[in-house]
Structures are given as C-alpha cells and as structure tokens.
PDB file of N, CA, C and O in Angstrom:
ATOM      1  N   UNK A   1     110.290  98.954  98.360  1.00  0.00           N
ATOM      2  CA  UNK A   1     109.135  98.619  97.559  1.00  0.00           C
ATOM      3  C   UNK A   1     108.205  99.837  97.581  1.00  0.00           C
ATOM      4  O   UNK A   1     108.045 100.503  98.604  1.00  0.00           O
ATOM      5  N   UNK A   2     107.606 100.103  96.435  1.00  0.00           N
ATOM      6  CA  UNK A   2     106.693 101.233  96.296  1.00  0.00           C
ATOM      7  C   UNK A   2     105.428 100.778  95.581  1.00  0.00           C
ATOM      8  O   UNK A   2     105.492 100.060  94.583  1.00  0.00           O
ATOM      9  N   UNK A   3     104.279 101.201  96.097  1.00  0.00           N
ATOM     10  CA  UNK A   3     102.999 100.970  95.441  1.00  0.00           C
ATOM     11  C   UNK A   3     102.502 102.316  94.931  1.00  0.00           C
ATOM     12  O   UNK A   3     102.455 103.291  95.681  1.00  0.00           O
ATOM     13  N   UNK A   4     102.132 102.366  93.655  1.00  0.00           N
ATOM     14  CA  UNK A   4     101.581 103.586  93.072  1.00  0.00           C
ATOM     15  C   UNK A   4     100.280 103.230  92.356  1.00  0.00           C
ATOM     16  O   UNK A   4     100.229 102.297  91.555  1.00  0.00           O
ATOM     17  N   UNK A   5      99.242 103.984  92.659  1.00  0.00           N
ATOM     18  CA  UNK A   5      97.959 103.772  91.991  1.00  0.00           C
ATOM     19  C   UNK A   5      97.585 105.048  91.259  1.00  0.00           C
ATOM     20  O   UNK A   5      97.629 106.137  91.832  1.00  0.00           O
ATOM     21  N   UNK A   6      97.215 104.911  89.986  1.00  0.00           N
ATOM     22  CA  UNK A   6      96.761 106.031  89.162  1.00  0.00           C
ATOM     23  C   UNK A   6      95.277 105.832  88.864  1.00  0.00           C
ATOM     24  O   UNK A   6      94.923 105.065  87.968  1.00  0.00           O
ATOM     25  N   UNK A   7      94.399 106.522  89.614  1.00  0.00           N
ATOM     26  CA  UNK A   7      92.966 106.322  89.407  1.00  0.00           C
ATOM     27  C   UNK A   7      92.480 106.777  88.034  1.00  0.00           C
ATOM     28  O   UNK A   7      91.484 106.263  87.526  1.00  0.00           O
ATOM     29  N   UNK A   8      93.179 107.741  87.431  1.00  0.00           N
ATOM     30  CA  UNK A   8      92.764 108.232  86.110  1.00  0.00           C
ATOM     31  C   UNK A   8      92.768 107.119  85.063  1.00  0.00           C
ATOM     32  O   UNK A   8      91.924 107.092  84.167  1.00  0.00           O
ATOM     33  N   UNK A   9      93.727 106.206  85.189  1.00  0.00           N
ATOM     34  CA  UNK A   9      93.848 105.104  84.227  1.00  0.00           C
ATOM     35  C   UNK A   9      93.628 103.737  84.881  1.00  0.00           C
ATOM     36  O   UNK A   9      93.705 102.703  84.218  1.00  0.00           O
ATOM     37  N   UNK A  10      93.349 103.744  86.213  1.00  0.00           N
ATOM     38  CA  UNK A  10      93.075 102.526  86.980  1.00  0.00           C
ATOM     39  C   UNK A  10      94.210 101.510  86.863  1.00  0.00           C
ATOM     40  O   UNK A  10      93.984 100.334  86.577  1.00  0.00           O
ATOM     41  N   UNK A  11      95.438 101.991  87.093  1.00  0.00           N
ATOM     42  CA  UNK A  11      96.616 101.123  87.044  1.00  0.00           C
ATOM     43  C   UNK A  11      97.332 101.162  88.389  1.00  0.00           C
ATOM     44  O   UNK A  11      97.587 102.231  88.945  1.00  0.00           O
ATOM     45  N   UNK A  12      97.648  99.982  88.895  1.00  0.00           N
ATOM     46  CA  UNK A  12      98.450  99.831  90.105  1.00  0.00           C
ATOM     47  C   UNK A  12      99.829  99.358  89.680  1.00  0.00           C
ATOM     48  O   UNK A  12      99.955  98.381  88.942  1.00  0.00           O
ATOM     49  N   UNK A  13     100.876 100.057  90.149  1.00  0.00           N
ATOM     50  CA  UNK A  13     102.232  99.623  89.860  1.00  0.00           C
ATOM     51  C   UNK A  13     102.913  99.274  91.166  1.00  0.00           C
ATOM     52  O   UNK A  13     102.956 100.085  92.091  1.00  0.00           O
ATOM     53  N   UNK A  14     103.442  98.071  91.238  1.00  0.00           N
ATOM     54  CA  UNK A  14     104.171  97.597  92.412  1.00  0.00           C
ATOM     55  C   UNK A  14     105.636  97.518  92.024  1.00  0.00           C
ATOM     56  O   UNK A  14     106.046  96.642  91.262  1.00  0.00           O
ATOM     57  N   UNK A  15     106.416  98.444  92.558  1.00  0.00           N
ATOM     58  CA  UNK A  15     107.855  98.465  92.268  1.00  0.00           C
ATOM     59  C   UNK A  15     108.570  97.719  93.381  1.00  0.00           C
ATOM     60  O   UNK A  15     108.522  98.129  94.541  1.00  0.00           O
ATOM     61  N   UNK A  16     109.228  96.629  93.033  1.00  0.00           N
ATOM     62  CA  UNK A  16     109.879  95.771  94.018  1.00  0.00           C
ATOM     63  C   UNK A  16     111.302  96.197  94.324  1.00  0.00           C
ATOM     64  O   UNK A  16     111.760  96.062  95.459  1.00  0.00           O
ATOM     65  N   UNK A  17     112.008  96.712  93.321  1.00  0.00           N
ATOM     66  CA  UNK A  17     113.394  97.144  93.509  1.00  0.00           C
ATOM     67  C   UNK A  17     113.628  98.451  92.771  1.00  0.00           C
ATOM     68  O   UNK A  17     112.815  98.864  91.944  1.00  0.00           O
ATOM     69  N   UNK A  18     114.745  99.098  93.077  1.00  0.00           N
ATOM     70  CA  UNK A  18     115.119 100.338  92.402  1.00  0.00           C
ATOM     71  C   UNK A  18     115.952 100.092  91.146  1.00  0.00           C
ATOM     72  O   UNK A  18     116.290 101.036  90.433  1.00  0.00           O
ATOM     73  N   UNK A  19     116.280  98.846  90.874  1.00  0.00           N
ATOM     74  CA  UNK A  19     117.099  98.552  89.701  1.00  0.00           C
ATOM     75  C   UNK A  19     116.333  98.908  88.423  1.00  0.00           C
ATOM     76  O   UNK A  19     115.107  98.801  88.384  1.00  0.00           O
ATOM     77  N   UNK A  20     117.049  99.329  87.386  1.00  0.00           N
ATOM     78  CA  UNK A  20     116.363  99.711  86.149  1.00  0.00           C
ATOM     79  C   UNK A  20     115.725  98.516  85.440  1.00  0.00           C
ATOM     80  O   UNK A  20     116.204  97.385  85.522  1.00  0.00           O
ATOM     81  N   UNK A  21     114.649  98.804  84.758  1.00  0.00           N
ATOM     82  CA  UNK A  21     113.956  97.790  83.971  1.00  0.00           C
ATOM     83  C   UNK A  21     114.621  97.692  82.599  1.00  0.00           C
ATOM     84  O   UNK A  21     114.847  98.705  81.938  1.00  0.00           O
ATOM     85  N   UNK A  22     114.930  96.471  82.178  1.00  0.00           N
ATOM     86  CA  UNK A  22     115.560  96.284  80.867  1.00  0.00           C
ATOM     87  C   UNK A  22     114.649  95.540  79.890  1.00  0.00           C
ATOM     88  O   UNK A  22     114.911  95.490  78.688  1.00  0.00           O
ATOM     89  N   UNK A  23     113.577  94.965  80.432  1.00  0.00           N
ATOM     90  CA  UNK A  23     112.664  94.189  79.585  1.00  0.00           C
ATOM     91  C   UNK A  23     111.310  94.093  80.278  1.00  0.00           C
ATOM     92  O   UNK A  23     111.224  94.141  81.505  1.00  0.00           O
ATOM     93  N   UNK A  24     110.263  93.957  79.486  1.00  0.00           N
ATOM     94  CA  UNK A  24     108.914  93.782  80.021  1.00  0.00           C
ATOM     95  C   UNK A  24     108.238  92.635  79.290  1.00  0.00           C
ATOM     96  O   UNK A  24     108.552  92.339  78.137  1.00  0.00           O
ATOM     97  N   UNK A  25     107.309  91.996  79.981  1.00  0.00           N
ATOM     98  CA  UNK A  25     106.568  90.906  79.351  1.00  0.00           C
ATOM     99  C   UNK A  25     105.193  90.761  79.957  1.00  0.00           C
ATOM    100  O   UNK A  25     105.001  90.996  81.150  1.00  0.00           O
ATOM    101  N   UNK A  26     104.236  90.372  79.133  1.00  0.00           N
ATOM    102  CA  UNK A  26     102.864  90.167  79.596  1.00  0.00           C
ATOM    103  C   UNK A  26     102.764  88.885  80.416  1.00  0.00           C
ATOM    104  O   UNK A  26     103.221  87.824  79.992  1.00  0.00           O
ATOM    105  N   UNK A  27     102.157  89.002  81.596  1.00  0.00           N
ATOM    106  CA  UNK A  27     101.852  87.810  82.395  1.00  0.00           C
ATOM    107  C   UNK A  27     100.456  87.311  82.070  1.00  0.00           C
ATOM    108  O   UNK A  27     100.199  86.107  82.071  1.00  0.00           O
ATOM    109  N   UNK A  28      99.557  88.245  81.791  1.00  0.00           N
ATOM    110  CA  UNK A  28      98.220  87.937  81.300  1.00  0.00           C
ATOM    111  C   UNK A  28      97.725  89.170  80.561  1.00  0.00           C
ATOM    112  O   UNK A  28      98.500  90.093  80.311  1.00  0.00           O
ATOM    113  N   UNK A  29      96.466  89.196  80.215  1.00  0.00           N
ATOM    114  CA  UNK A  29      95.909  90.283  79.405  1.00  0.00           C
ATOM    115  C   UNK A  29      96.055  91.659  80.050  1.00  0.00           C
ATOM    116  O   UNK A  29      96.160  92.663  79.345  1.00  0.00           O
ATOM    117  N   UNK A  30      96.065  91.716  81.394  1.00  0.00           N
ATOM    118  CA  UNK A  30      96.088  92.993  82.089  1.00  0.00           C
ATOM    119  C   UNK A  30      97.256  93.155  83.058  1.00  0.00           C
ATOM    120  O   UNK A  30      97.240  94.074  83.877  1.00  0.00           O
ATOM    121  N   UNK A  31      98.265  92.292  82.990  1.00  0.00           N
ATOM    122  CA  UNK A  31      99.388  92.366  83.914  1.00  0.00           C
ATOM    123  C   UNK A  31     100.704  92.293  83.151  1.00  0.00           C
ATOM    124  O   UNK A  31     100.919  91.398  82.335  1.00  0.00           O
ATOM    125  N   UNK A  32     101.580  93.256  83.436  1.00  0.00           N
ATOM    126  CA  UNK A  32     102.895  93.309  82.795  1.00  0.00           C
ATOM    127  C   UNK A  32     103.964  93.233  83.873  1.00  0.00           C
ATOM    128  O   UNK A  32     103.873  93.920  84.890  1.00  0.00           O
ATOM    129  N   UNK A  33     104.971  92.406  83.658  1.00  0.00           N
ATOM    130  CA  UNK A  33     106.116  92.319  84.563  1.00  0.00           C
ATOM    131  C   UNK A  33     107.293  93.048  83.935  1.00  0.00           C
ATOM    132  O   UNK A  33     107.585  92.883  82.751  1.00  0.00           O
ATOM    133  N   UNK A  34     107.965  93.858  84.747  1.00  0.00           N
ATOM    134  CA  UNK A  34     109.206  94.509  84.330  1.00  0.00           C
ATOM    135  C   UNK A  34     110.362  93.736  84.946  1.00  0.00           C
ATOM    136  O   UNK A  34     110.334  93.399  86.129  1.00  0.00           O
ATOM    137  N   UNK A  35     111.377  93.458  84.136  1.00  0.00           N
ATOM    138  CA  UNK A  35     112.502  92.649  84.581  1.00  0.00           C
ATOM    139  C   UNK A  35     113.784  93.471  84.648  1.00  0.00           C
ATOM    140  O   UNK A  35     114.017  94.347  83.814  1.00  0.00           O
ATOM    141  N   UNK A  36     114.610  93.181  85.643  1.00  0.00           N
ATOM    142  CA  UNK A  36     115.925  93.786  85.776  1.00  0.00           C
ATOM    143  C   UNK A  36     116.913  93.011  84.895  1.00  0.00           C
ATOM    144  O   UNK A  36     116.570  91.969  84.337  1.00  0.00           O
ATOM    145  N   UNK A  37     118.124  93.522  84.776  1.00  0.00           N
ATOM    146  CA  UNK A  37     119.149  92.901  83.929  1.00  0.00           C
ATOM    147  C   UNK A  37     119.459  91.470  84.354  1.00  0.00           C
ATOM    148  O   UNK A  37     119.800  90.640  83.511  1.00  0.00           O
ATOM    149  N   UNK A  38     119.344  91.164  85.654  1.00  0.00           N
ATOM    150  CA  UNK A  38     119.646  89.810  86.124  1.00  0.00           C
ATOM    151  C   UNK A  38     118.465  88.853  85.976  1.00  0.00           C
ATOM    152  O   UNK A  38     118.549  87.699  86.397  1.00  0.00           O
ATOM    153  N   UNK A  39     117.353  89.326  85.374  1.00  0.00           N
ATOM    154  CA  UNK A  39     116.202  88.468  85.119  1.00  0.00           C
ATOM    155  C   UNK A  39     115.159  88.452  86.216  1.00  0.00           C
ATOM    156  O   UNK A  39     114.106  87.835  86.058  1.00  0.00           O
ATOM    157  N   UNK A  40     115.433  89.120  87.326  1.00  0.00           N
ATOM    158  CA  UNK A  40     114.448  89.162  88.402  1.00  0.00           C
ATOM    159  C   UNK A  40     113.351  90.180  88.085  1.00  0.00           C
ATOM    160  O   UNK A  40     113.568  91.138  87.344  1.00  0.00           O
ATOM    161  N   UNK A  41     112.194  89.956  88.651  1.00  0.00           N
ATOM    162  CA  UNK A  41     111.089  90.898  88.460  1.00  0.00           C
ATOM    163  C   UNK A  41     111.350  92.124  89.320  1.00  0.00           C
ATOM    164  O   UNK A  41     111.563  92.012  90.527  1.00  0.00           O
ATOM    165  N   UNK A  42     111.333  93.304  88.689  1.00  0.00           N
ATOM    166  CA  UNK A  42     111.547  94.549  89.417  1.00  0.00           C
ATOM    167  C   UNK A  42     110.250  95.294  89.649  1.00  0.00           C
ATOM    168  O   UNK A  42     110.197  96.196  90.485  1.00  0.00           O
ATOM    169  N   UNK A  43     109.174  94.923  88.907  1.00  0.00           N
ATOM    170  CA  UNK A  43     107.899  95.584  89.114  1.00  0.00           C
ATOM    171  C   UNK A  43     106.772  94.908  88.360  1.00  0.00           C
ATOM    172  O   UNK A  43     106.994  94.155  87.412  1.00  0.00           O
ATOM    173  N   UNK A  44     105.553  95.195  88.808  1.00  0.00           N
ATOM    174  CA  UNK A  44     104.351  94.656  88.177  1.00  0.00           C
ATOM    175  C   UNK A  44     103.371  95.789  87.919  1.00  0.00           C
ATOM    176  O   UNK A  44     103.110  96.605  88.802  1.00  0.00           O
ATOM    177  N   UNK A  45     102.832  95.836  86.710  1.00  0.00           N
ATOM    178  CA  UNK A  45     101.804  96.803  86.359  1.00  0.00           C
ATOM    179  C   UNK A  45     100.496  96.051  86.194  1.00  0.00           C
ATOM    180  O   UNK A  45     100.398  95.116  85.400  1.00  0.00           O
ATOM    181  N   UNK A  46      99.486  96.474  86.958  1.00  0.00           N
ATOM    182  CA  UNK A  46      98.193  95.803  86.931  1.00  0.00           C
ATOM    183  C   UNK A  46      97.145  96.784  86.412  1.00  0.00           C
ATOM    184  O   UNK A  46      96.796  97.752  87.089  1.00  0.00           O
ATOM    185  N   UNK A  47      96.655  96.525  85.218  1.00  0.00           N
ATOM    186  CA  UNK A  47      95.603  97.351  84.616  1.00  0.00           C
ATOM    187  C   UNK A  47      94.251  96.928  85.159  1.00  0.00           C
ATOM    188  O   UNK A  47      94.085  95.784  85.583  1.00  0.00           O
ATOM    189  N   UNK A  48      93.276  97.839  85.153  1.00  0.00           N
ATOM    190  CA  UNK A  48      91.939  97.595  85.702  1.00  0.00           C
ATOM    191  C   UNK A  48      92.046  97.145  87.160  1.00  0.00           C
ATOM    192  O   UNK A  48      91.323  96.256  87.607  1.00  0.00           O
ATOM    193  N   UNK A  49      92.959  97.777  87.882  1.00  0.00           N
ATOM    194  CA  UNK A  49      93.283  97.361  89.247  1.00  0.00           C
ATOM    195  C   UNK A  49      92.085  97.391  90.185  1.00  0.00           C
ATOM    196  O   UNK A  49      91.943  96.500  91.022  1.00  0.00           O
ATOM    197  N   UNK A  50      91.221  98.395  90.067  1.00  0.00           N
ATOM    198  CA  UNK A  50      90.075  98.476  90.980  1.00  0.00           C
ATOM    199  C   UNK A  50      89.073  97.355  90.744  1.00  0.00           C
ATOM    200  O   UNK A  50      88.326  96.987  91.651  1.00  0.00           O
ATOM    201  N   UNK A  51      89.054  96.817  89.541  1.00  0.00           N
ATOM    202  CA  UNK A  51      88.153  95.711  89.221  1.00  0.00           C
ATOM    203  C   UNK A  51      88.765  94.356  89.578  1.00  0.00           C
ATOM    204  O   UNK A  51      88.046  93.376  89.775  1.00  0.00           O
ATOM    205  N   UNK A  52      90.099  94.307  89.659  1.00  0.00           N
ATOM    206  CA  UNK A  52      90.793  93.033  89.855  1.00  0.00           C
ATOM    207  C   UNK A  52      91.344  92.859  91.253  1.00  0.00           C
ATOM    208  O   UNK A  52      91.955  91.834  91.554  1.00  0.00           O
ATOM    209  N   UNK A  53      91.137  93.850  92.118  1.00  0.00           N
ATOM    210  CA  UNK A  53      91.658  93.757  93.476  1.00  0.00           C
ATOM    211  C   UNK A  53      90.732  94.505  94.426  1.00  0.00           C
ATOM    212  O   UNK A  53      89.762  95.133  94.000  1.00  0.00           O
ATOM    213  N   UNK A  54      91.035  94.433  95.686  1.00  0.00           N
ATOM    214  CA  UNK A  54      90.246  95.111  96.707  1.00  0.00           C
ATOM    215  C   UNK A  54      91.060  96.292  97.234  1.00  0.00           C
ATOM    216  O   UNK A  54      91.413  96.329  98.413  1.00  0.00           O
ATOM    217  N   UNK A  55      91.358  97.256  96.362  1.00  0.00           N
ATOM    218  CA  UNK A  55      92.212  98.392  96.704  1.00  0.00           C
ATOM    219  C   UNK A  55      91.785  99.147  97.962  1.00  0.00           C
ATOM    220  O   UNK A  55      92.651  99.522  98.752  1.00  0.00           O
ATOM    221  N   UNK A  56      90.495  99.386  98.185  1.00  0.00           N
ATOM    222  CA  UNK A  56      90.125 100.142  99.392  1.00  0.00           C
ATOM    223  C   UNK A  56      90.517  99.435 100.687  1.00  0.00           C
ATOM    224  O   UNK A  56      90.616 100.071 101.736  1.00  0.00           O
ATOM    225  N   UNK A  57      90.739  98.141 100.620  1.00  0.00           N
ATOM    226  CA  UNK A  57      91.077  97.380 101.826  1.00  0.00           C
ATOM    227  C   UNK A  57      92.513  96.873 101.804  1.00  0.00           C
ATOM    228  O   UNK A  57      92.819  95.852 102.420  1.00  0.00           O
ATOM    229  N   UNK A  58      93.385  97.566 101.108  1.00  0.00           N
ATOM    230  CA  UNK A  58      94.794  97.194 101.046  1.00  0.00           C
ATOM    231  C   UNK A  58      95.400  97.262 102.439  1.00  0.00           C
ATOM    232  O   UNK A  58      95.223  98.256 103.145  1.00  0.00           O
ATOM    233  N   UNK A  59      96.111  96.217 102.841  1.00  0.00           N
ATOM    234  CA  UNK A  59      96.773  96.235 104.132  1.00  0.00           C
ATOM    235  C   UNK A  59      98.153  95.604 103.997  1.00  0.00           C
ATOM    236  O   UNK A  59      98.371  94.701 103.189  1.00  0.00           O
ATOM    237  N   UNK A  60      99.059  96.094 104.794  1.00  0.00           N
ATOM    238  CA  UNK A  60     100.414  95.559 104.805  1.00  0.00           C
ATOM    239  C   UNK A  60     100.570  94.716 106.066  1.00  0.00           C
ATOM    240  O   UNK A  60     100.200  95.139 107.161  1.00  0.00           O
ATOM    241  N   UNK A  61     101.115  93.533 105.897  1.00  0.00           N
ATOM    242  CA  UNK A  61     101.348  92.648 107.025  1.00  0.00           C
ATOM    243  C   UNK A  61     102.822  92.291 107.080  1.00  0.00           C
ATOM    244  O   UNK A  61     103.432  91.989 106.054  1.00  0.00           O
ATOM    245  N   UNK A  62     103.387  92.325 108.259  1.00  0.00           N
ATOM    246  CA  UNK A  62     104.784  91.954 108.435  1.00  0.00           C
ATOM    247  C   UNK A  62     105.757  92.935 107.819  1.00  0.00           C
ATOM    248  O   UNK A  62     106.880  92.567 107.476  1.00  0.00           O
ATOM    249  N   UNK A  63     105.336  94.191 107.675  1.00  0.00           N
ATOM    250  CA  UNK A  63     106.186  95.209 107.060  1.00  0.00           C
ATOM    251  C   UNK A  63     106.463  96.285 108.086  1.00  0.00           C
ATOM    252  O   UNK A  63     105.539  96.852 108.668  1.00  0.00           O
ATOM    253  N   UNK A  64     107.746  96.569 108.309  1.00  0.00           N
ATOM    254  CA  UNK A  64     108.086  97.684 109.181  1.00  0.00           C
ATOM    255  C   UNK A  64     108.360  98.893 108.317  1.00  0.00           C
ATOM    256  O   UNK A  64     109.043  98.801 107.297  1.00  0.00           O
ATOM    257  N   UNK A  65     107.831 100.010 108.723  1.00  0.00           N
ATOM    258  CA  UNK A  65     107.970 101.237 107.961  1.00  0.00           C
ATOM    259  C   UNK A  65     108.928 102.151 108.705  1.00  0.00           C
ATOM    260  O   UNK A  65     108.719 102.459 109.878  1.00  0.00           O
ATOM    261  N   UNK A  66     109.978 102.585 108.021  1.00  0.00           N
ATOM    262  CA  UNK A  66     110.919 103.503 108.648  1.00  0.00           C
ATOM    263  C   UNK A  66     110.787 104.882 108.011  1.00  0.00           C
ATOM    264  O   UNK A  66     110.512 105.005 106.818  1.00  0.00           O
ATOM    265  N   UNK A  67     110.980 105.883 108.801  1.00  0.00           N
ATOM    266  CA  UNK A  67     110.861 107.257 108.309  1.00  0.00           C
ATOM    267  C   UNK A  67     112.179 107.804 107.837  1.00  0.00           C
ATOM    268  O   UNK A  67     112.248 108.950 107.393  1.00  0.00           O
TER     269      UNK A  67
END
C-alpha cells in the first residue's frame, strides 16, 4: 500500500494494490475509486484532501514496516 499526497493540487492517493487500474468511478463529488480487472478497489483519489482529512496527524496503526 502506498500513500501519496500532492500539495500543489491537494490530492491524496491511496494505492491499495499494484494491480493495474482498468476502470474508475466517482464515489462522491471529490472521491474517485480505481478498480482492478477483478472488480476490487485498487486505489482511492481524494481531492481537497487537506480540507477533508487531518493530514498533519496521519498515523498508521497495526502496520509493520519492512525495509
């Protein structure tokens, strides 16, 4: 899983898998889901992320990080 934030455009992208995206669909006015070929969500794009979330206080729980 990868989190990418672009402050220039205020978009947060949460990539859940490495599988290619074959389709996208709006979840709401500012959120787009990318879908893999098997129909699972492979990523989420959140526009106006700084206004819709608490980015400065992002924390990971229950995640082990390997180098």
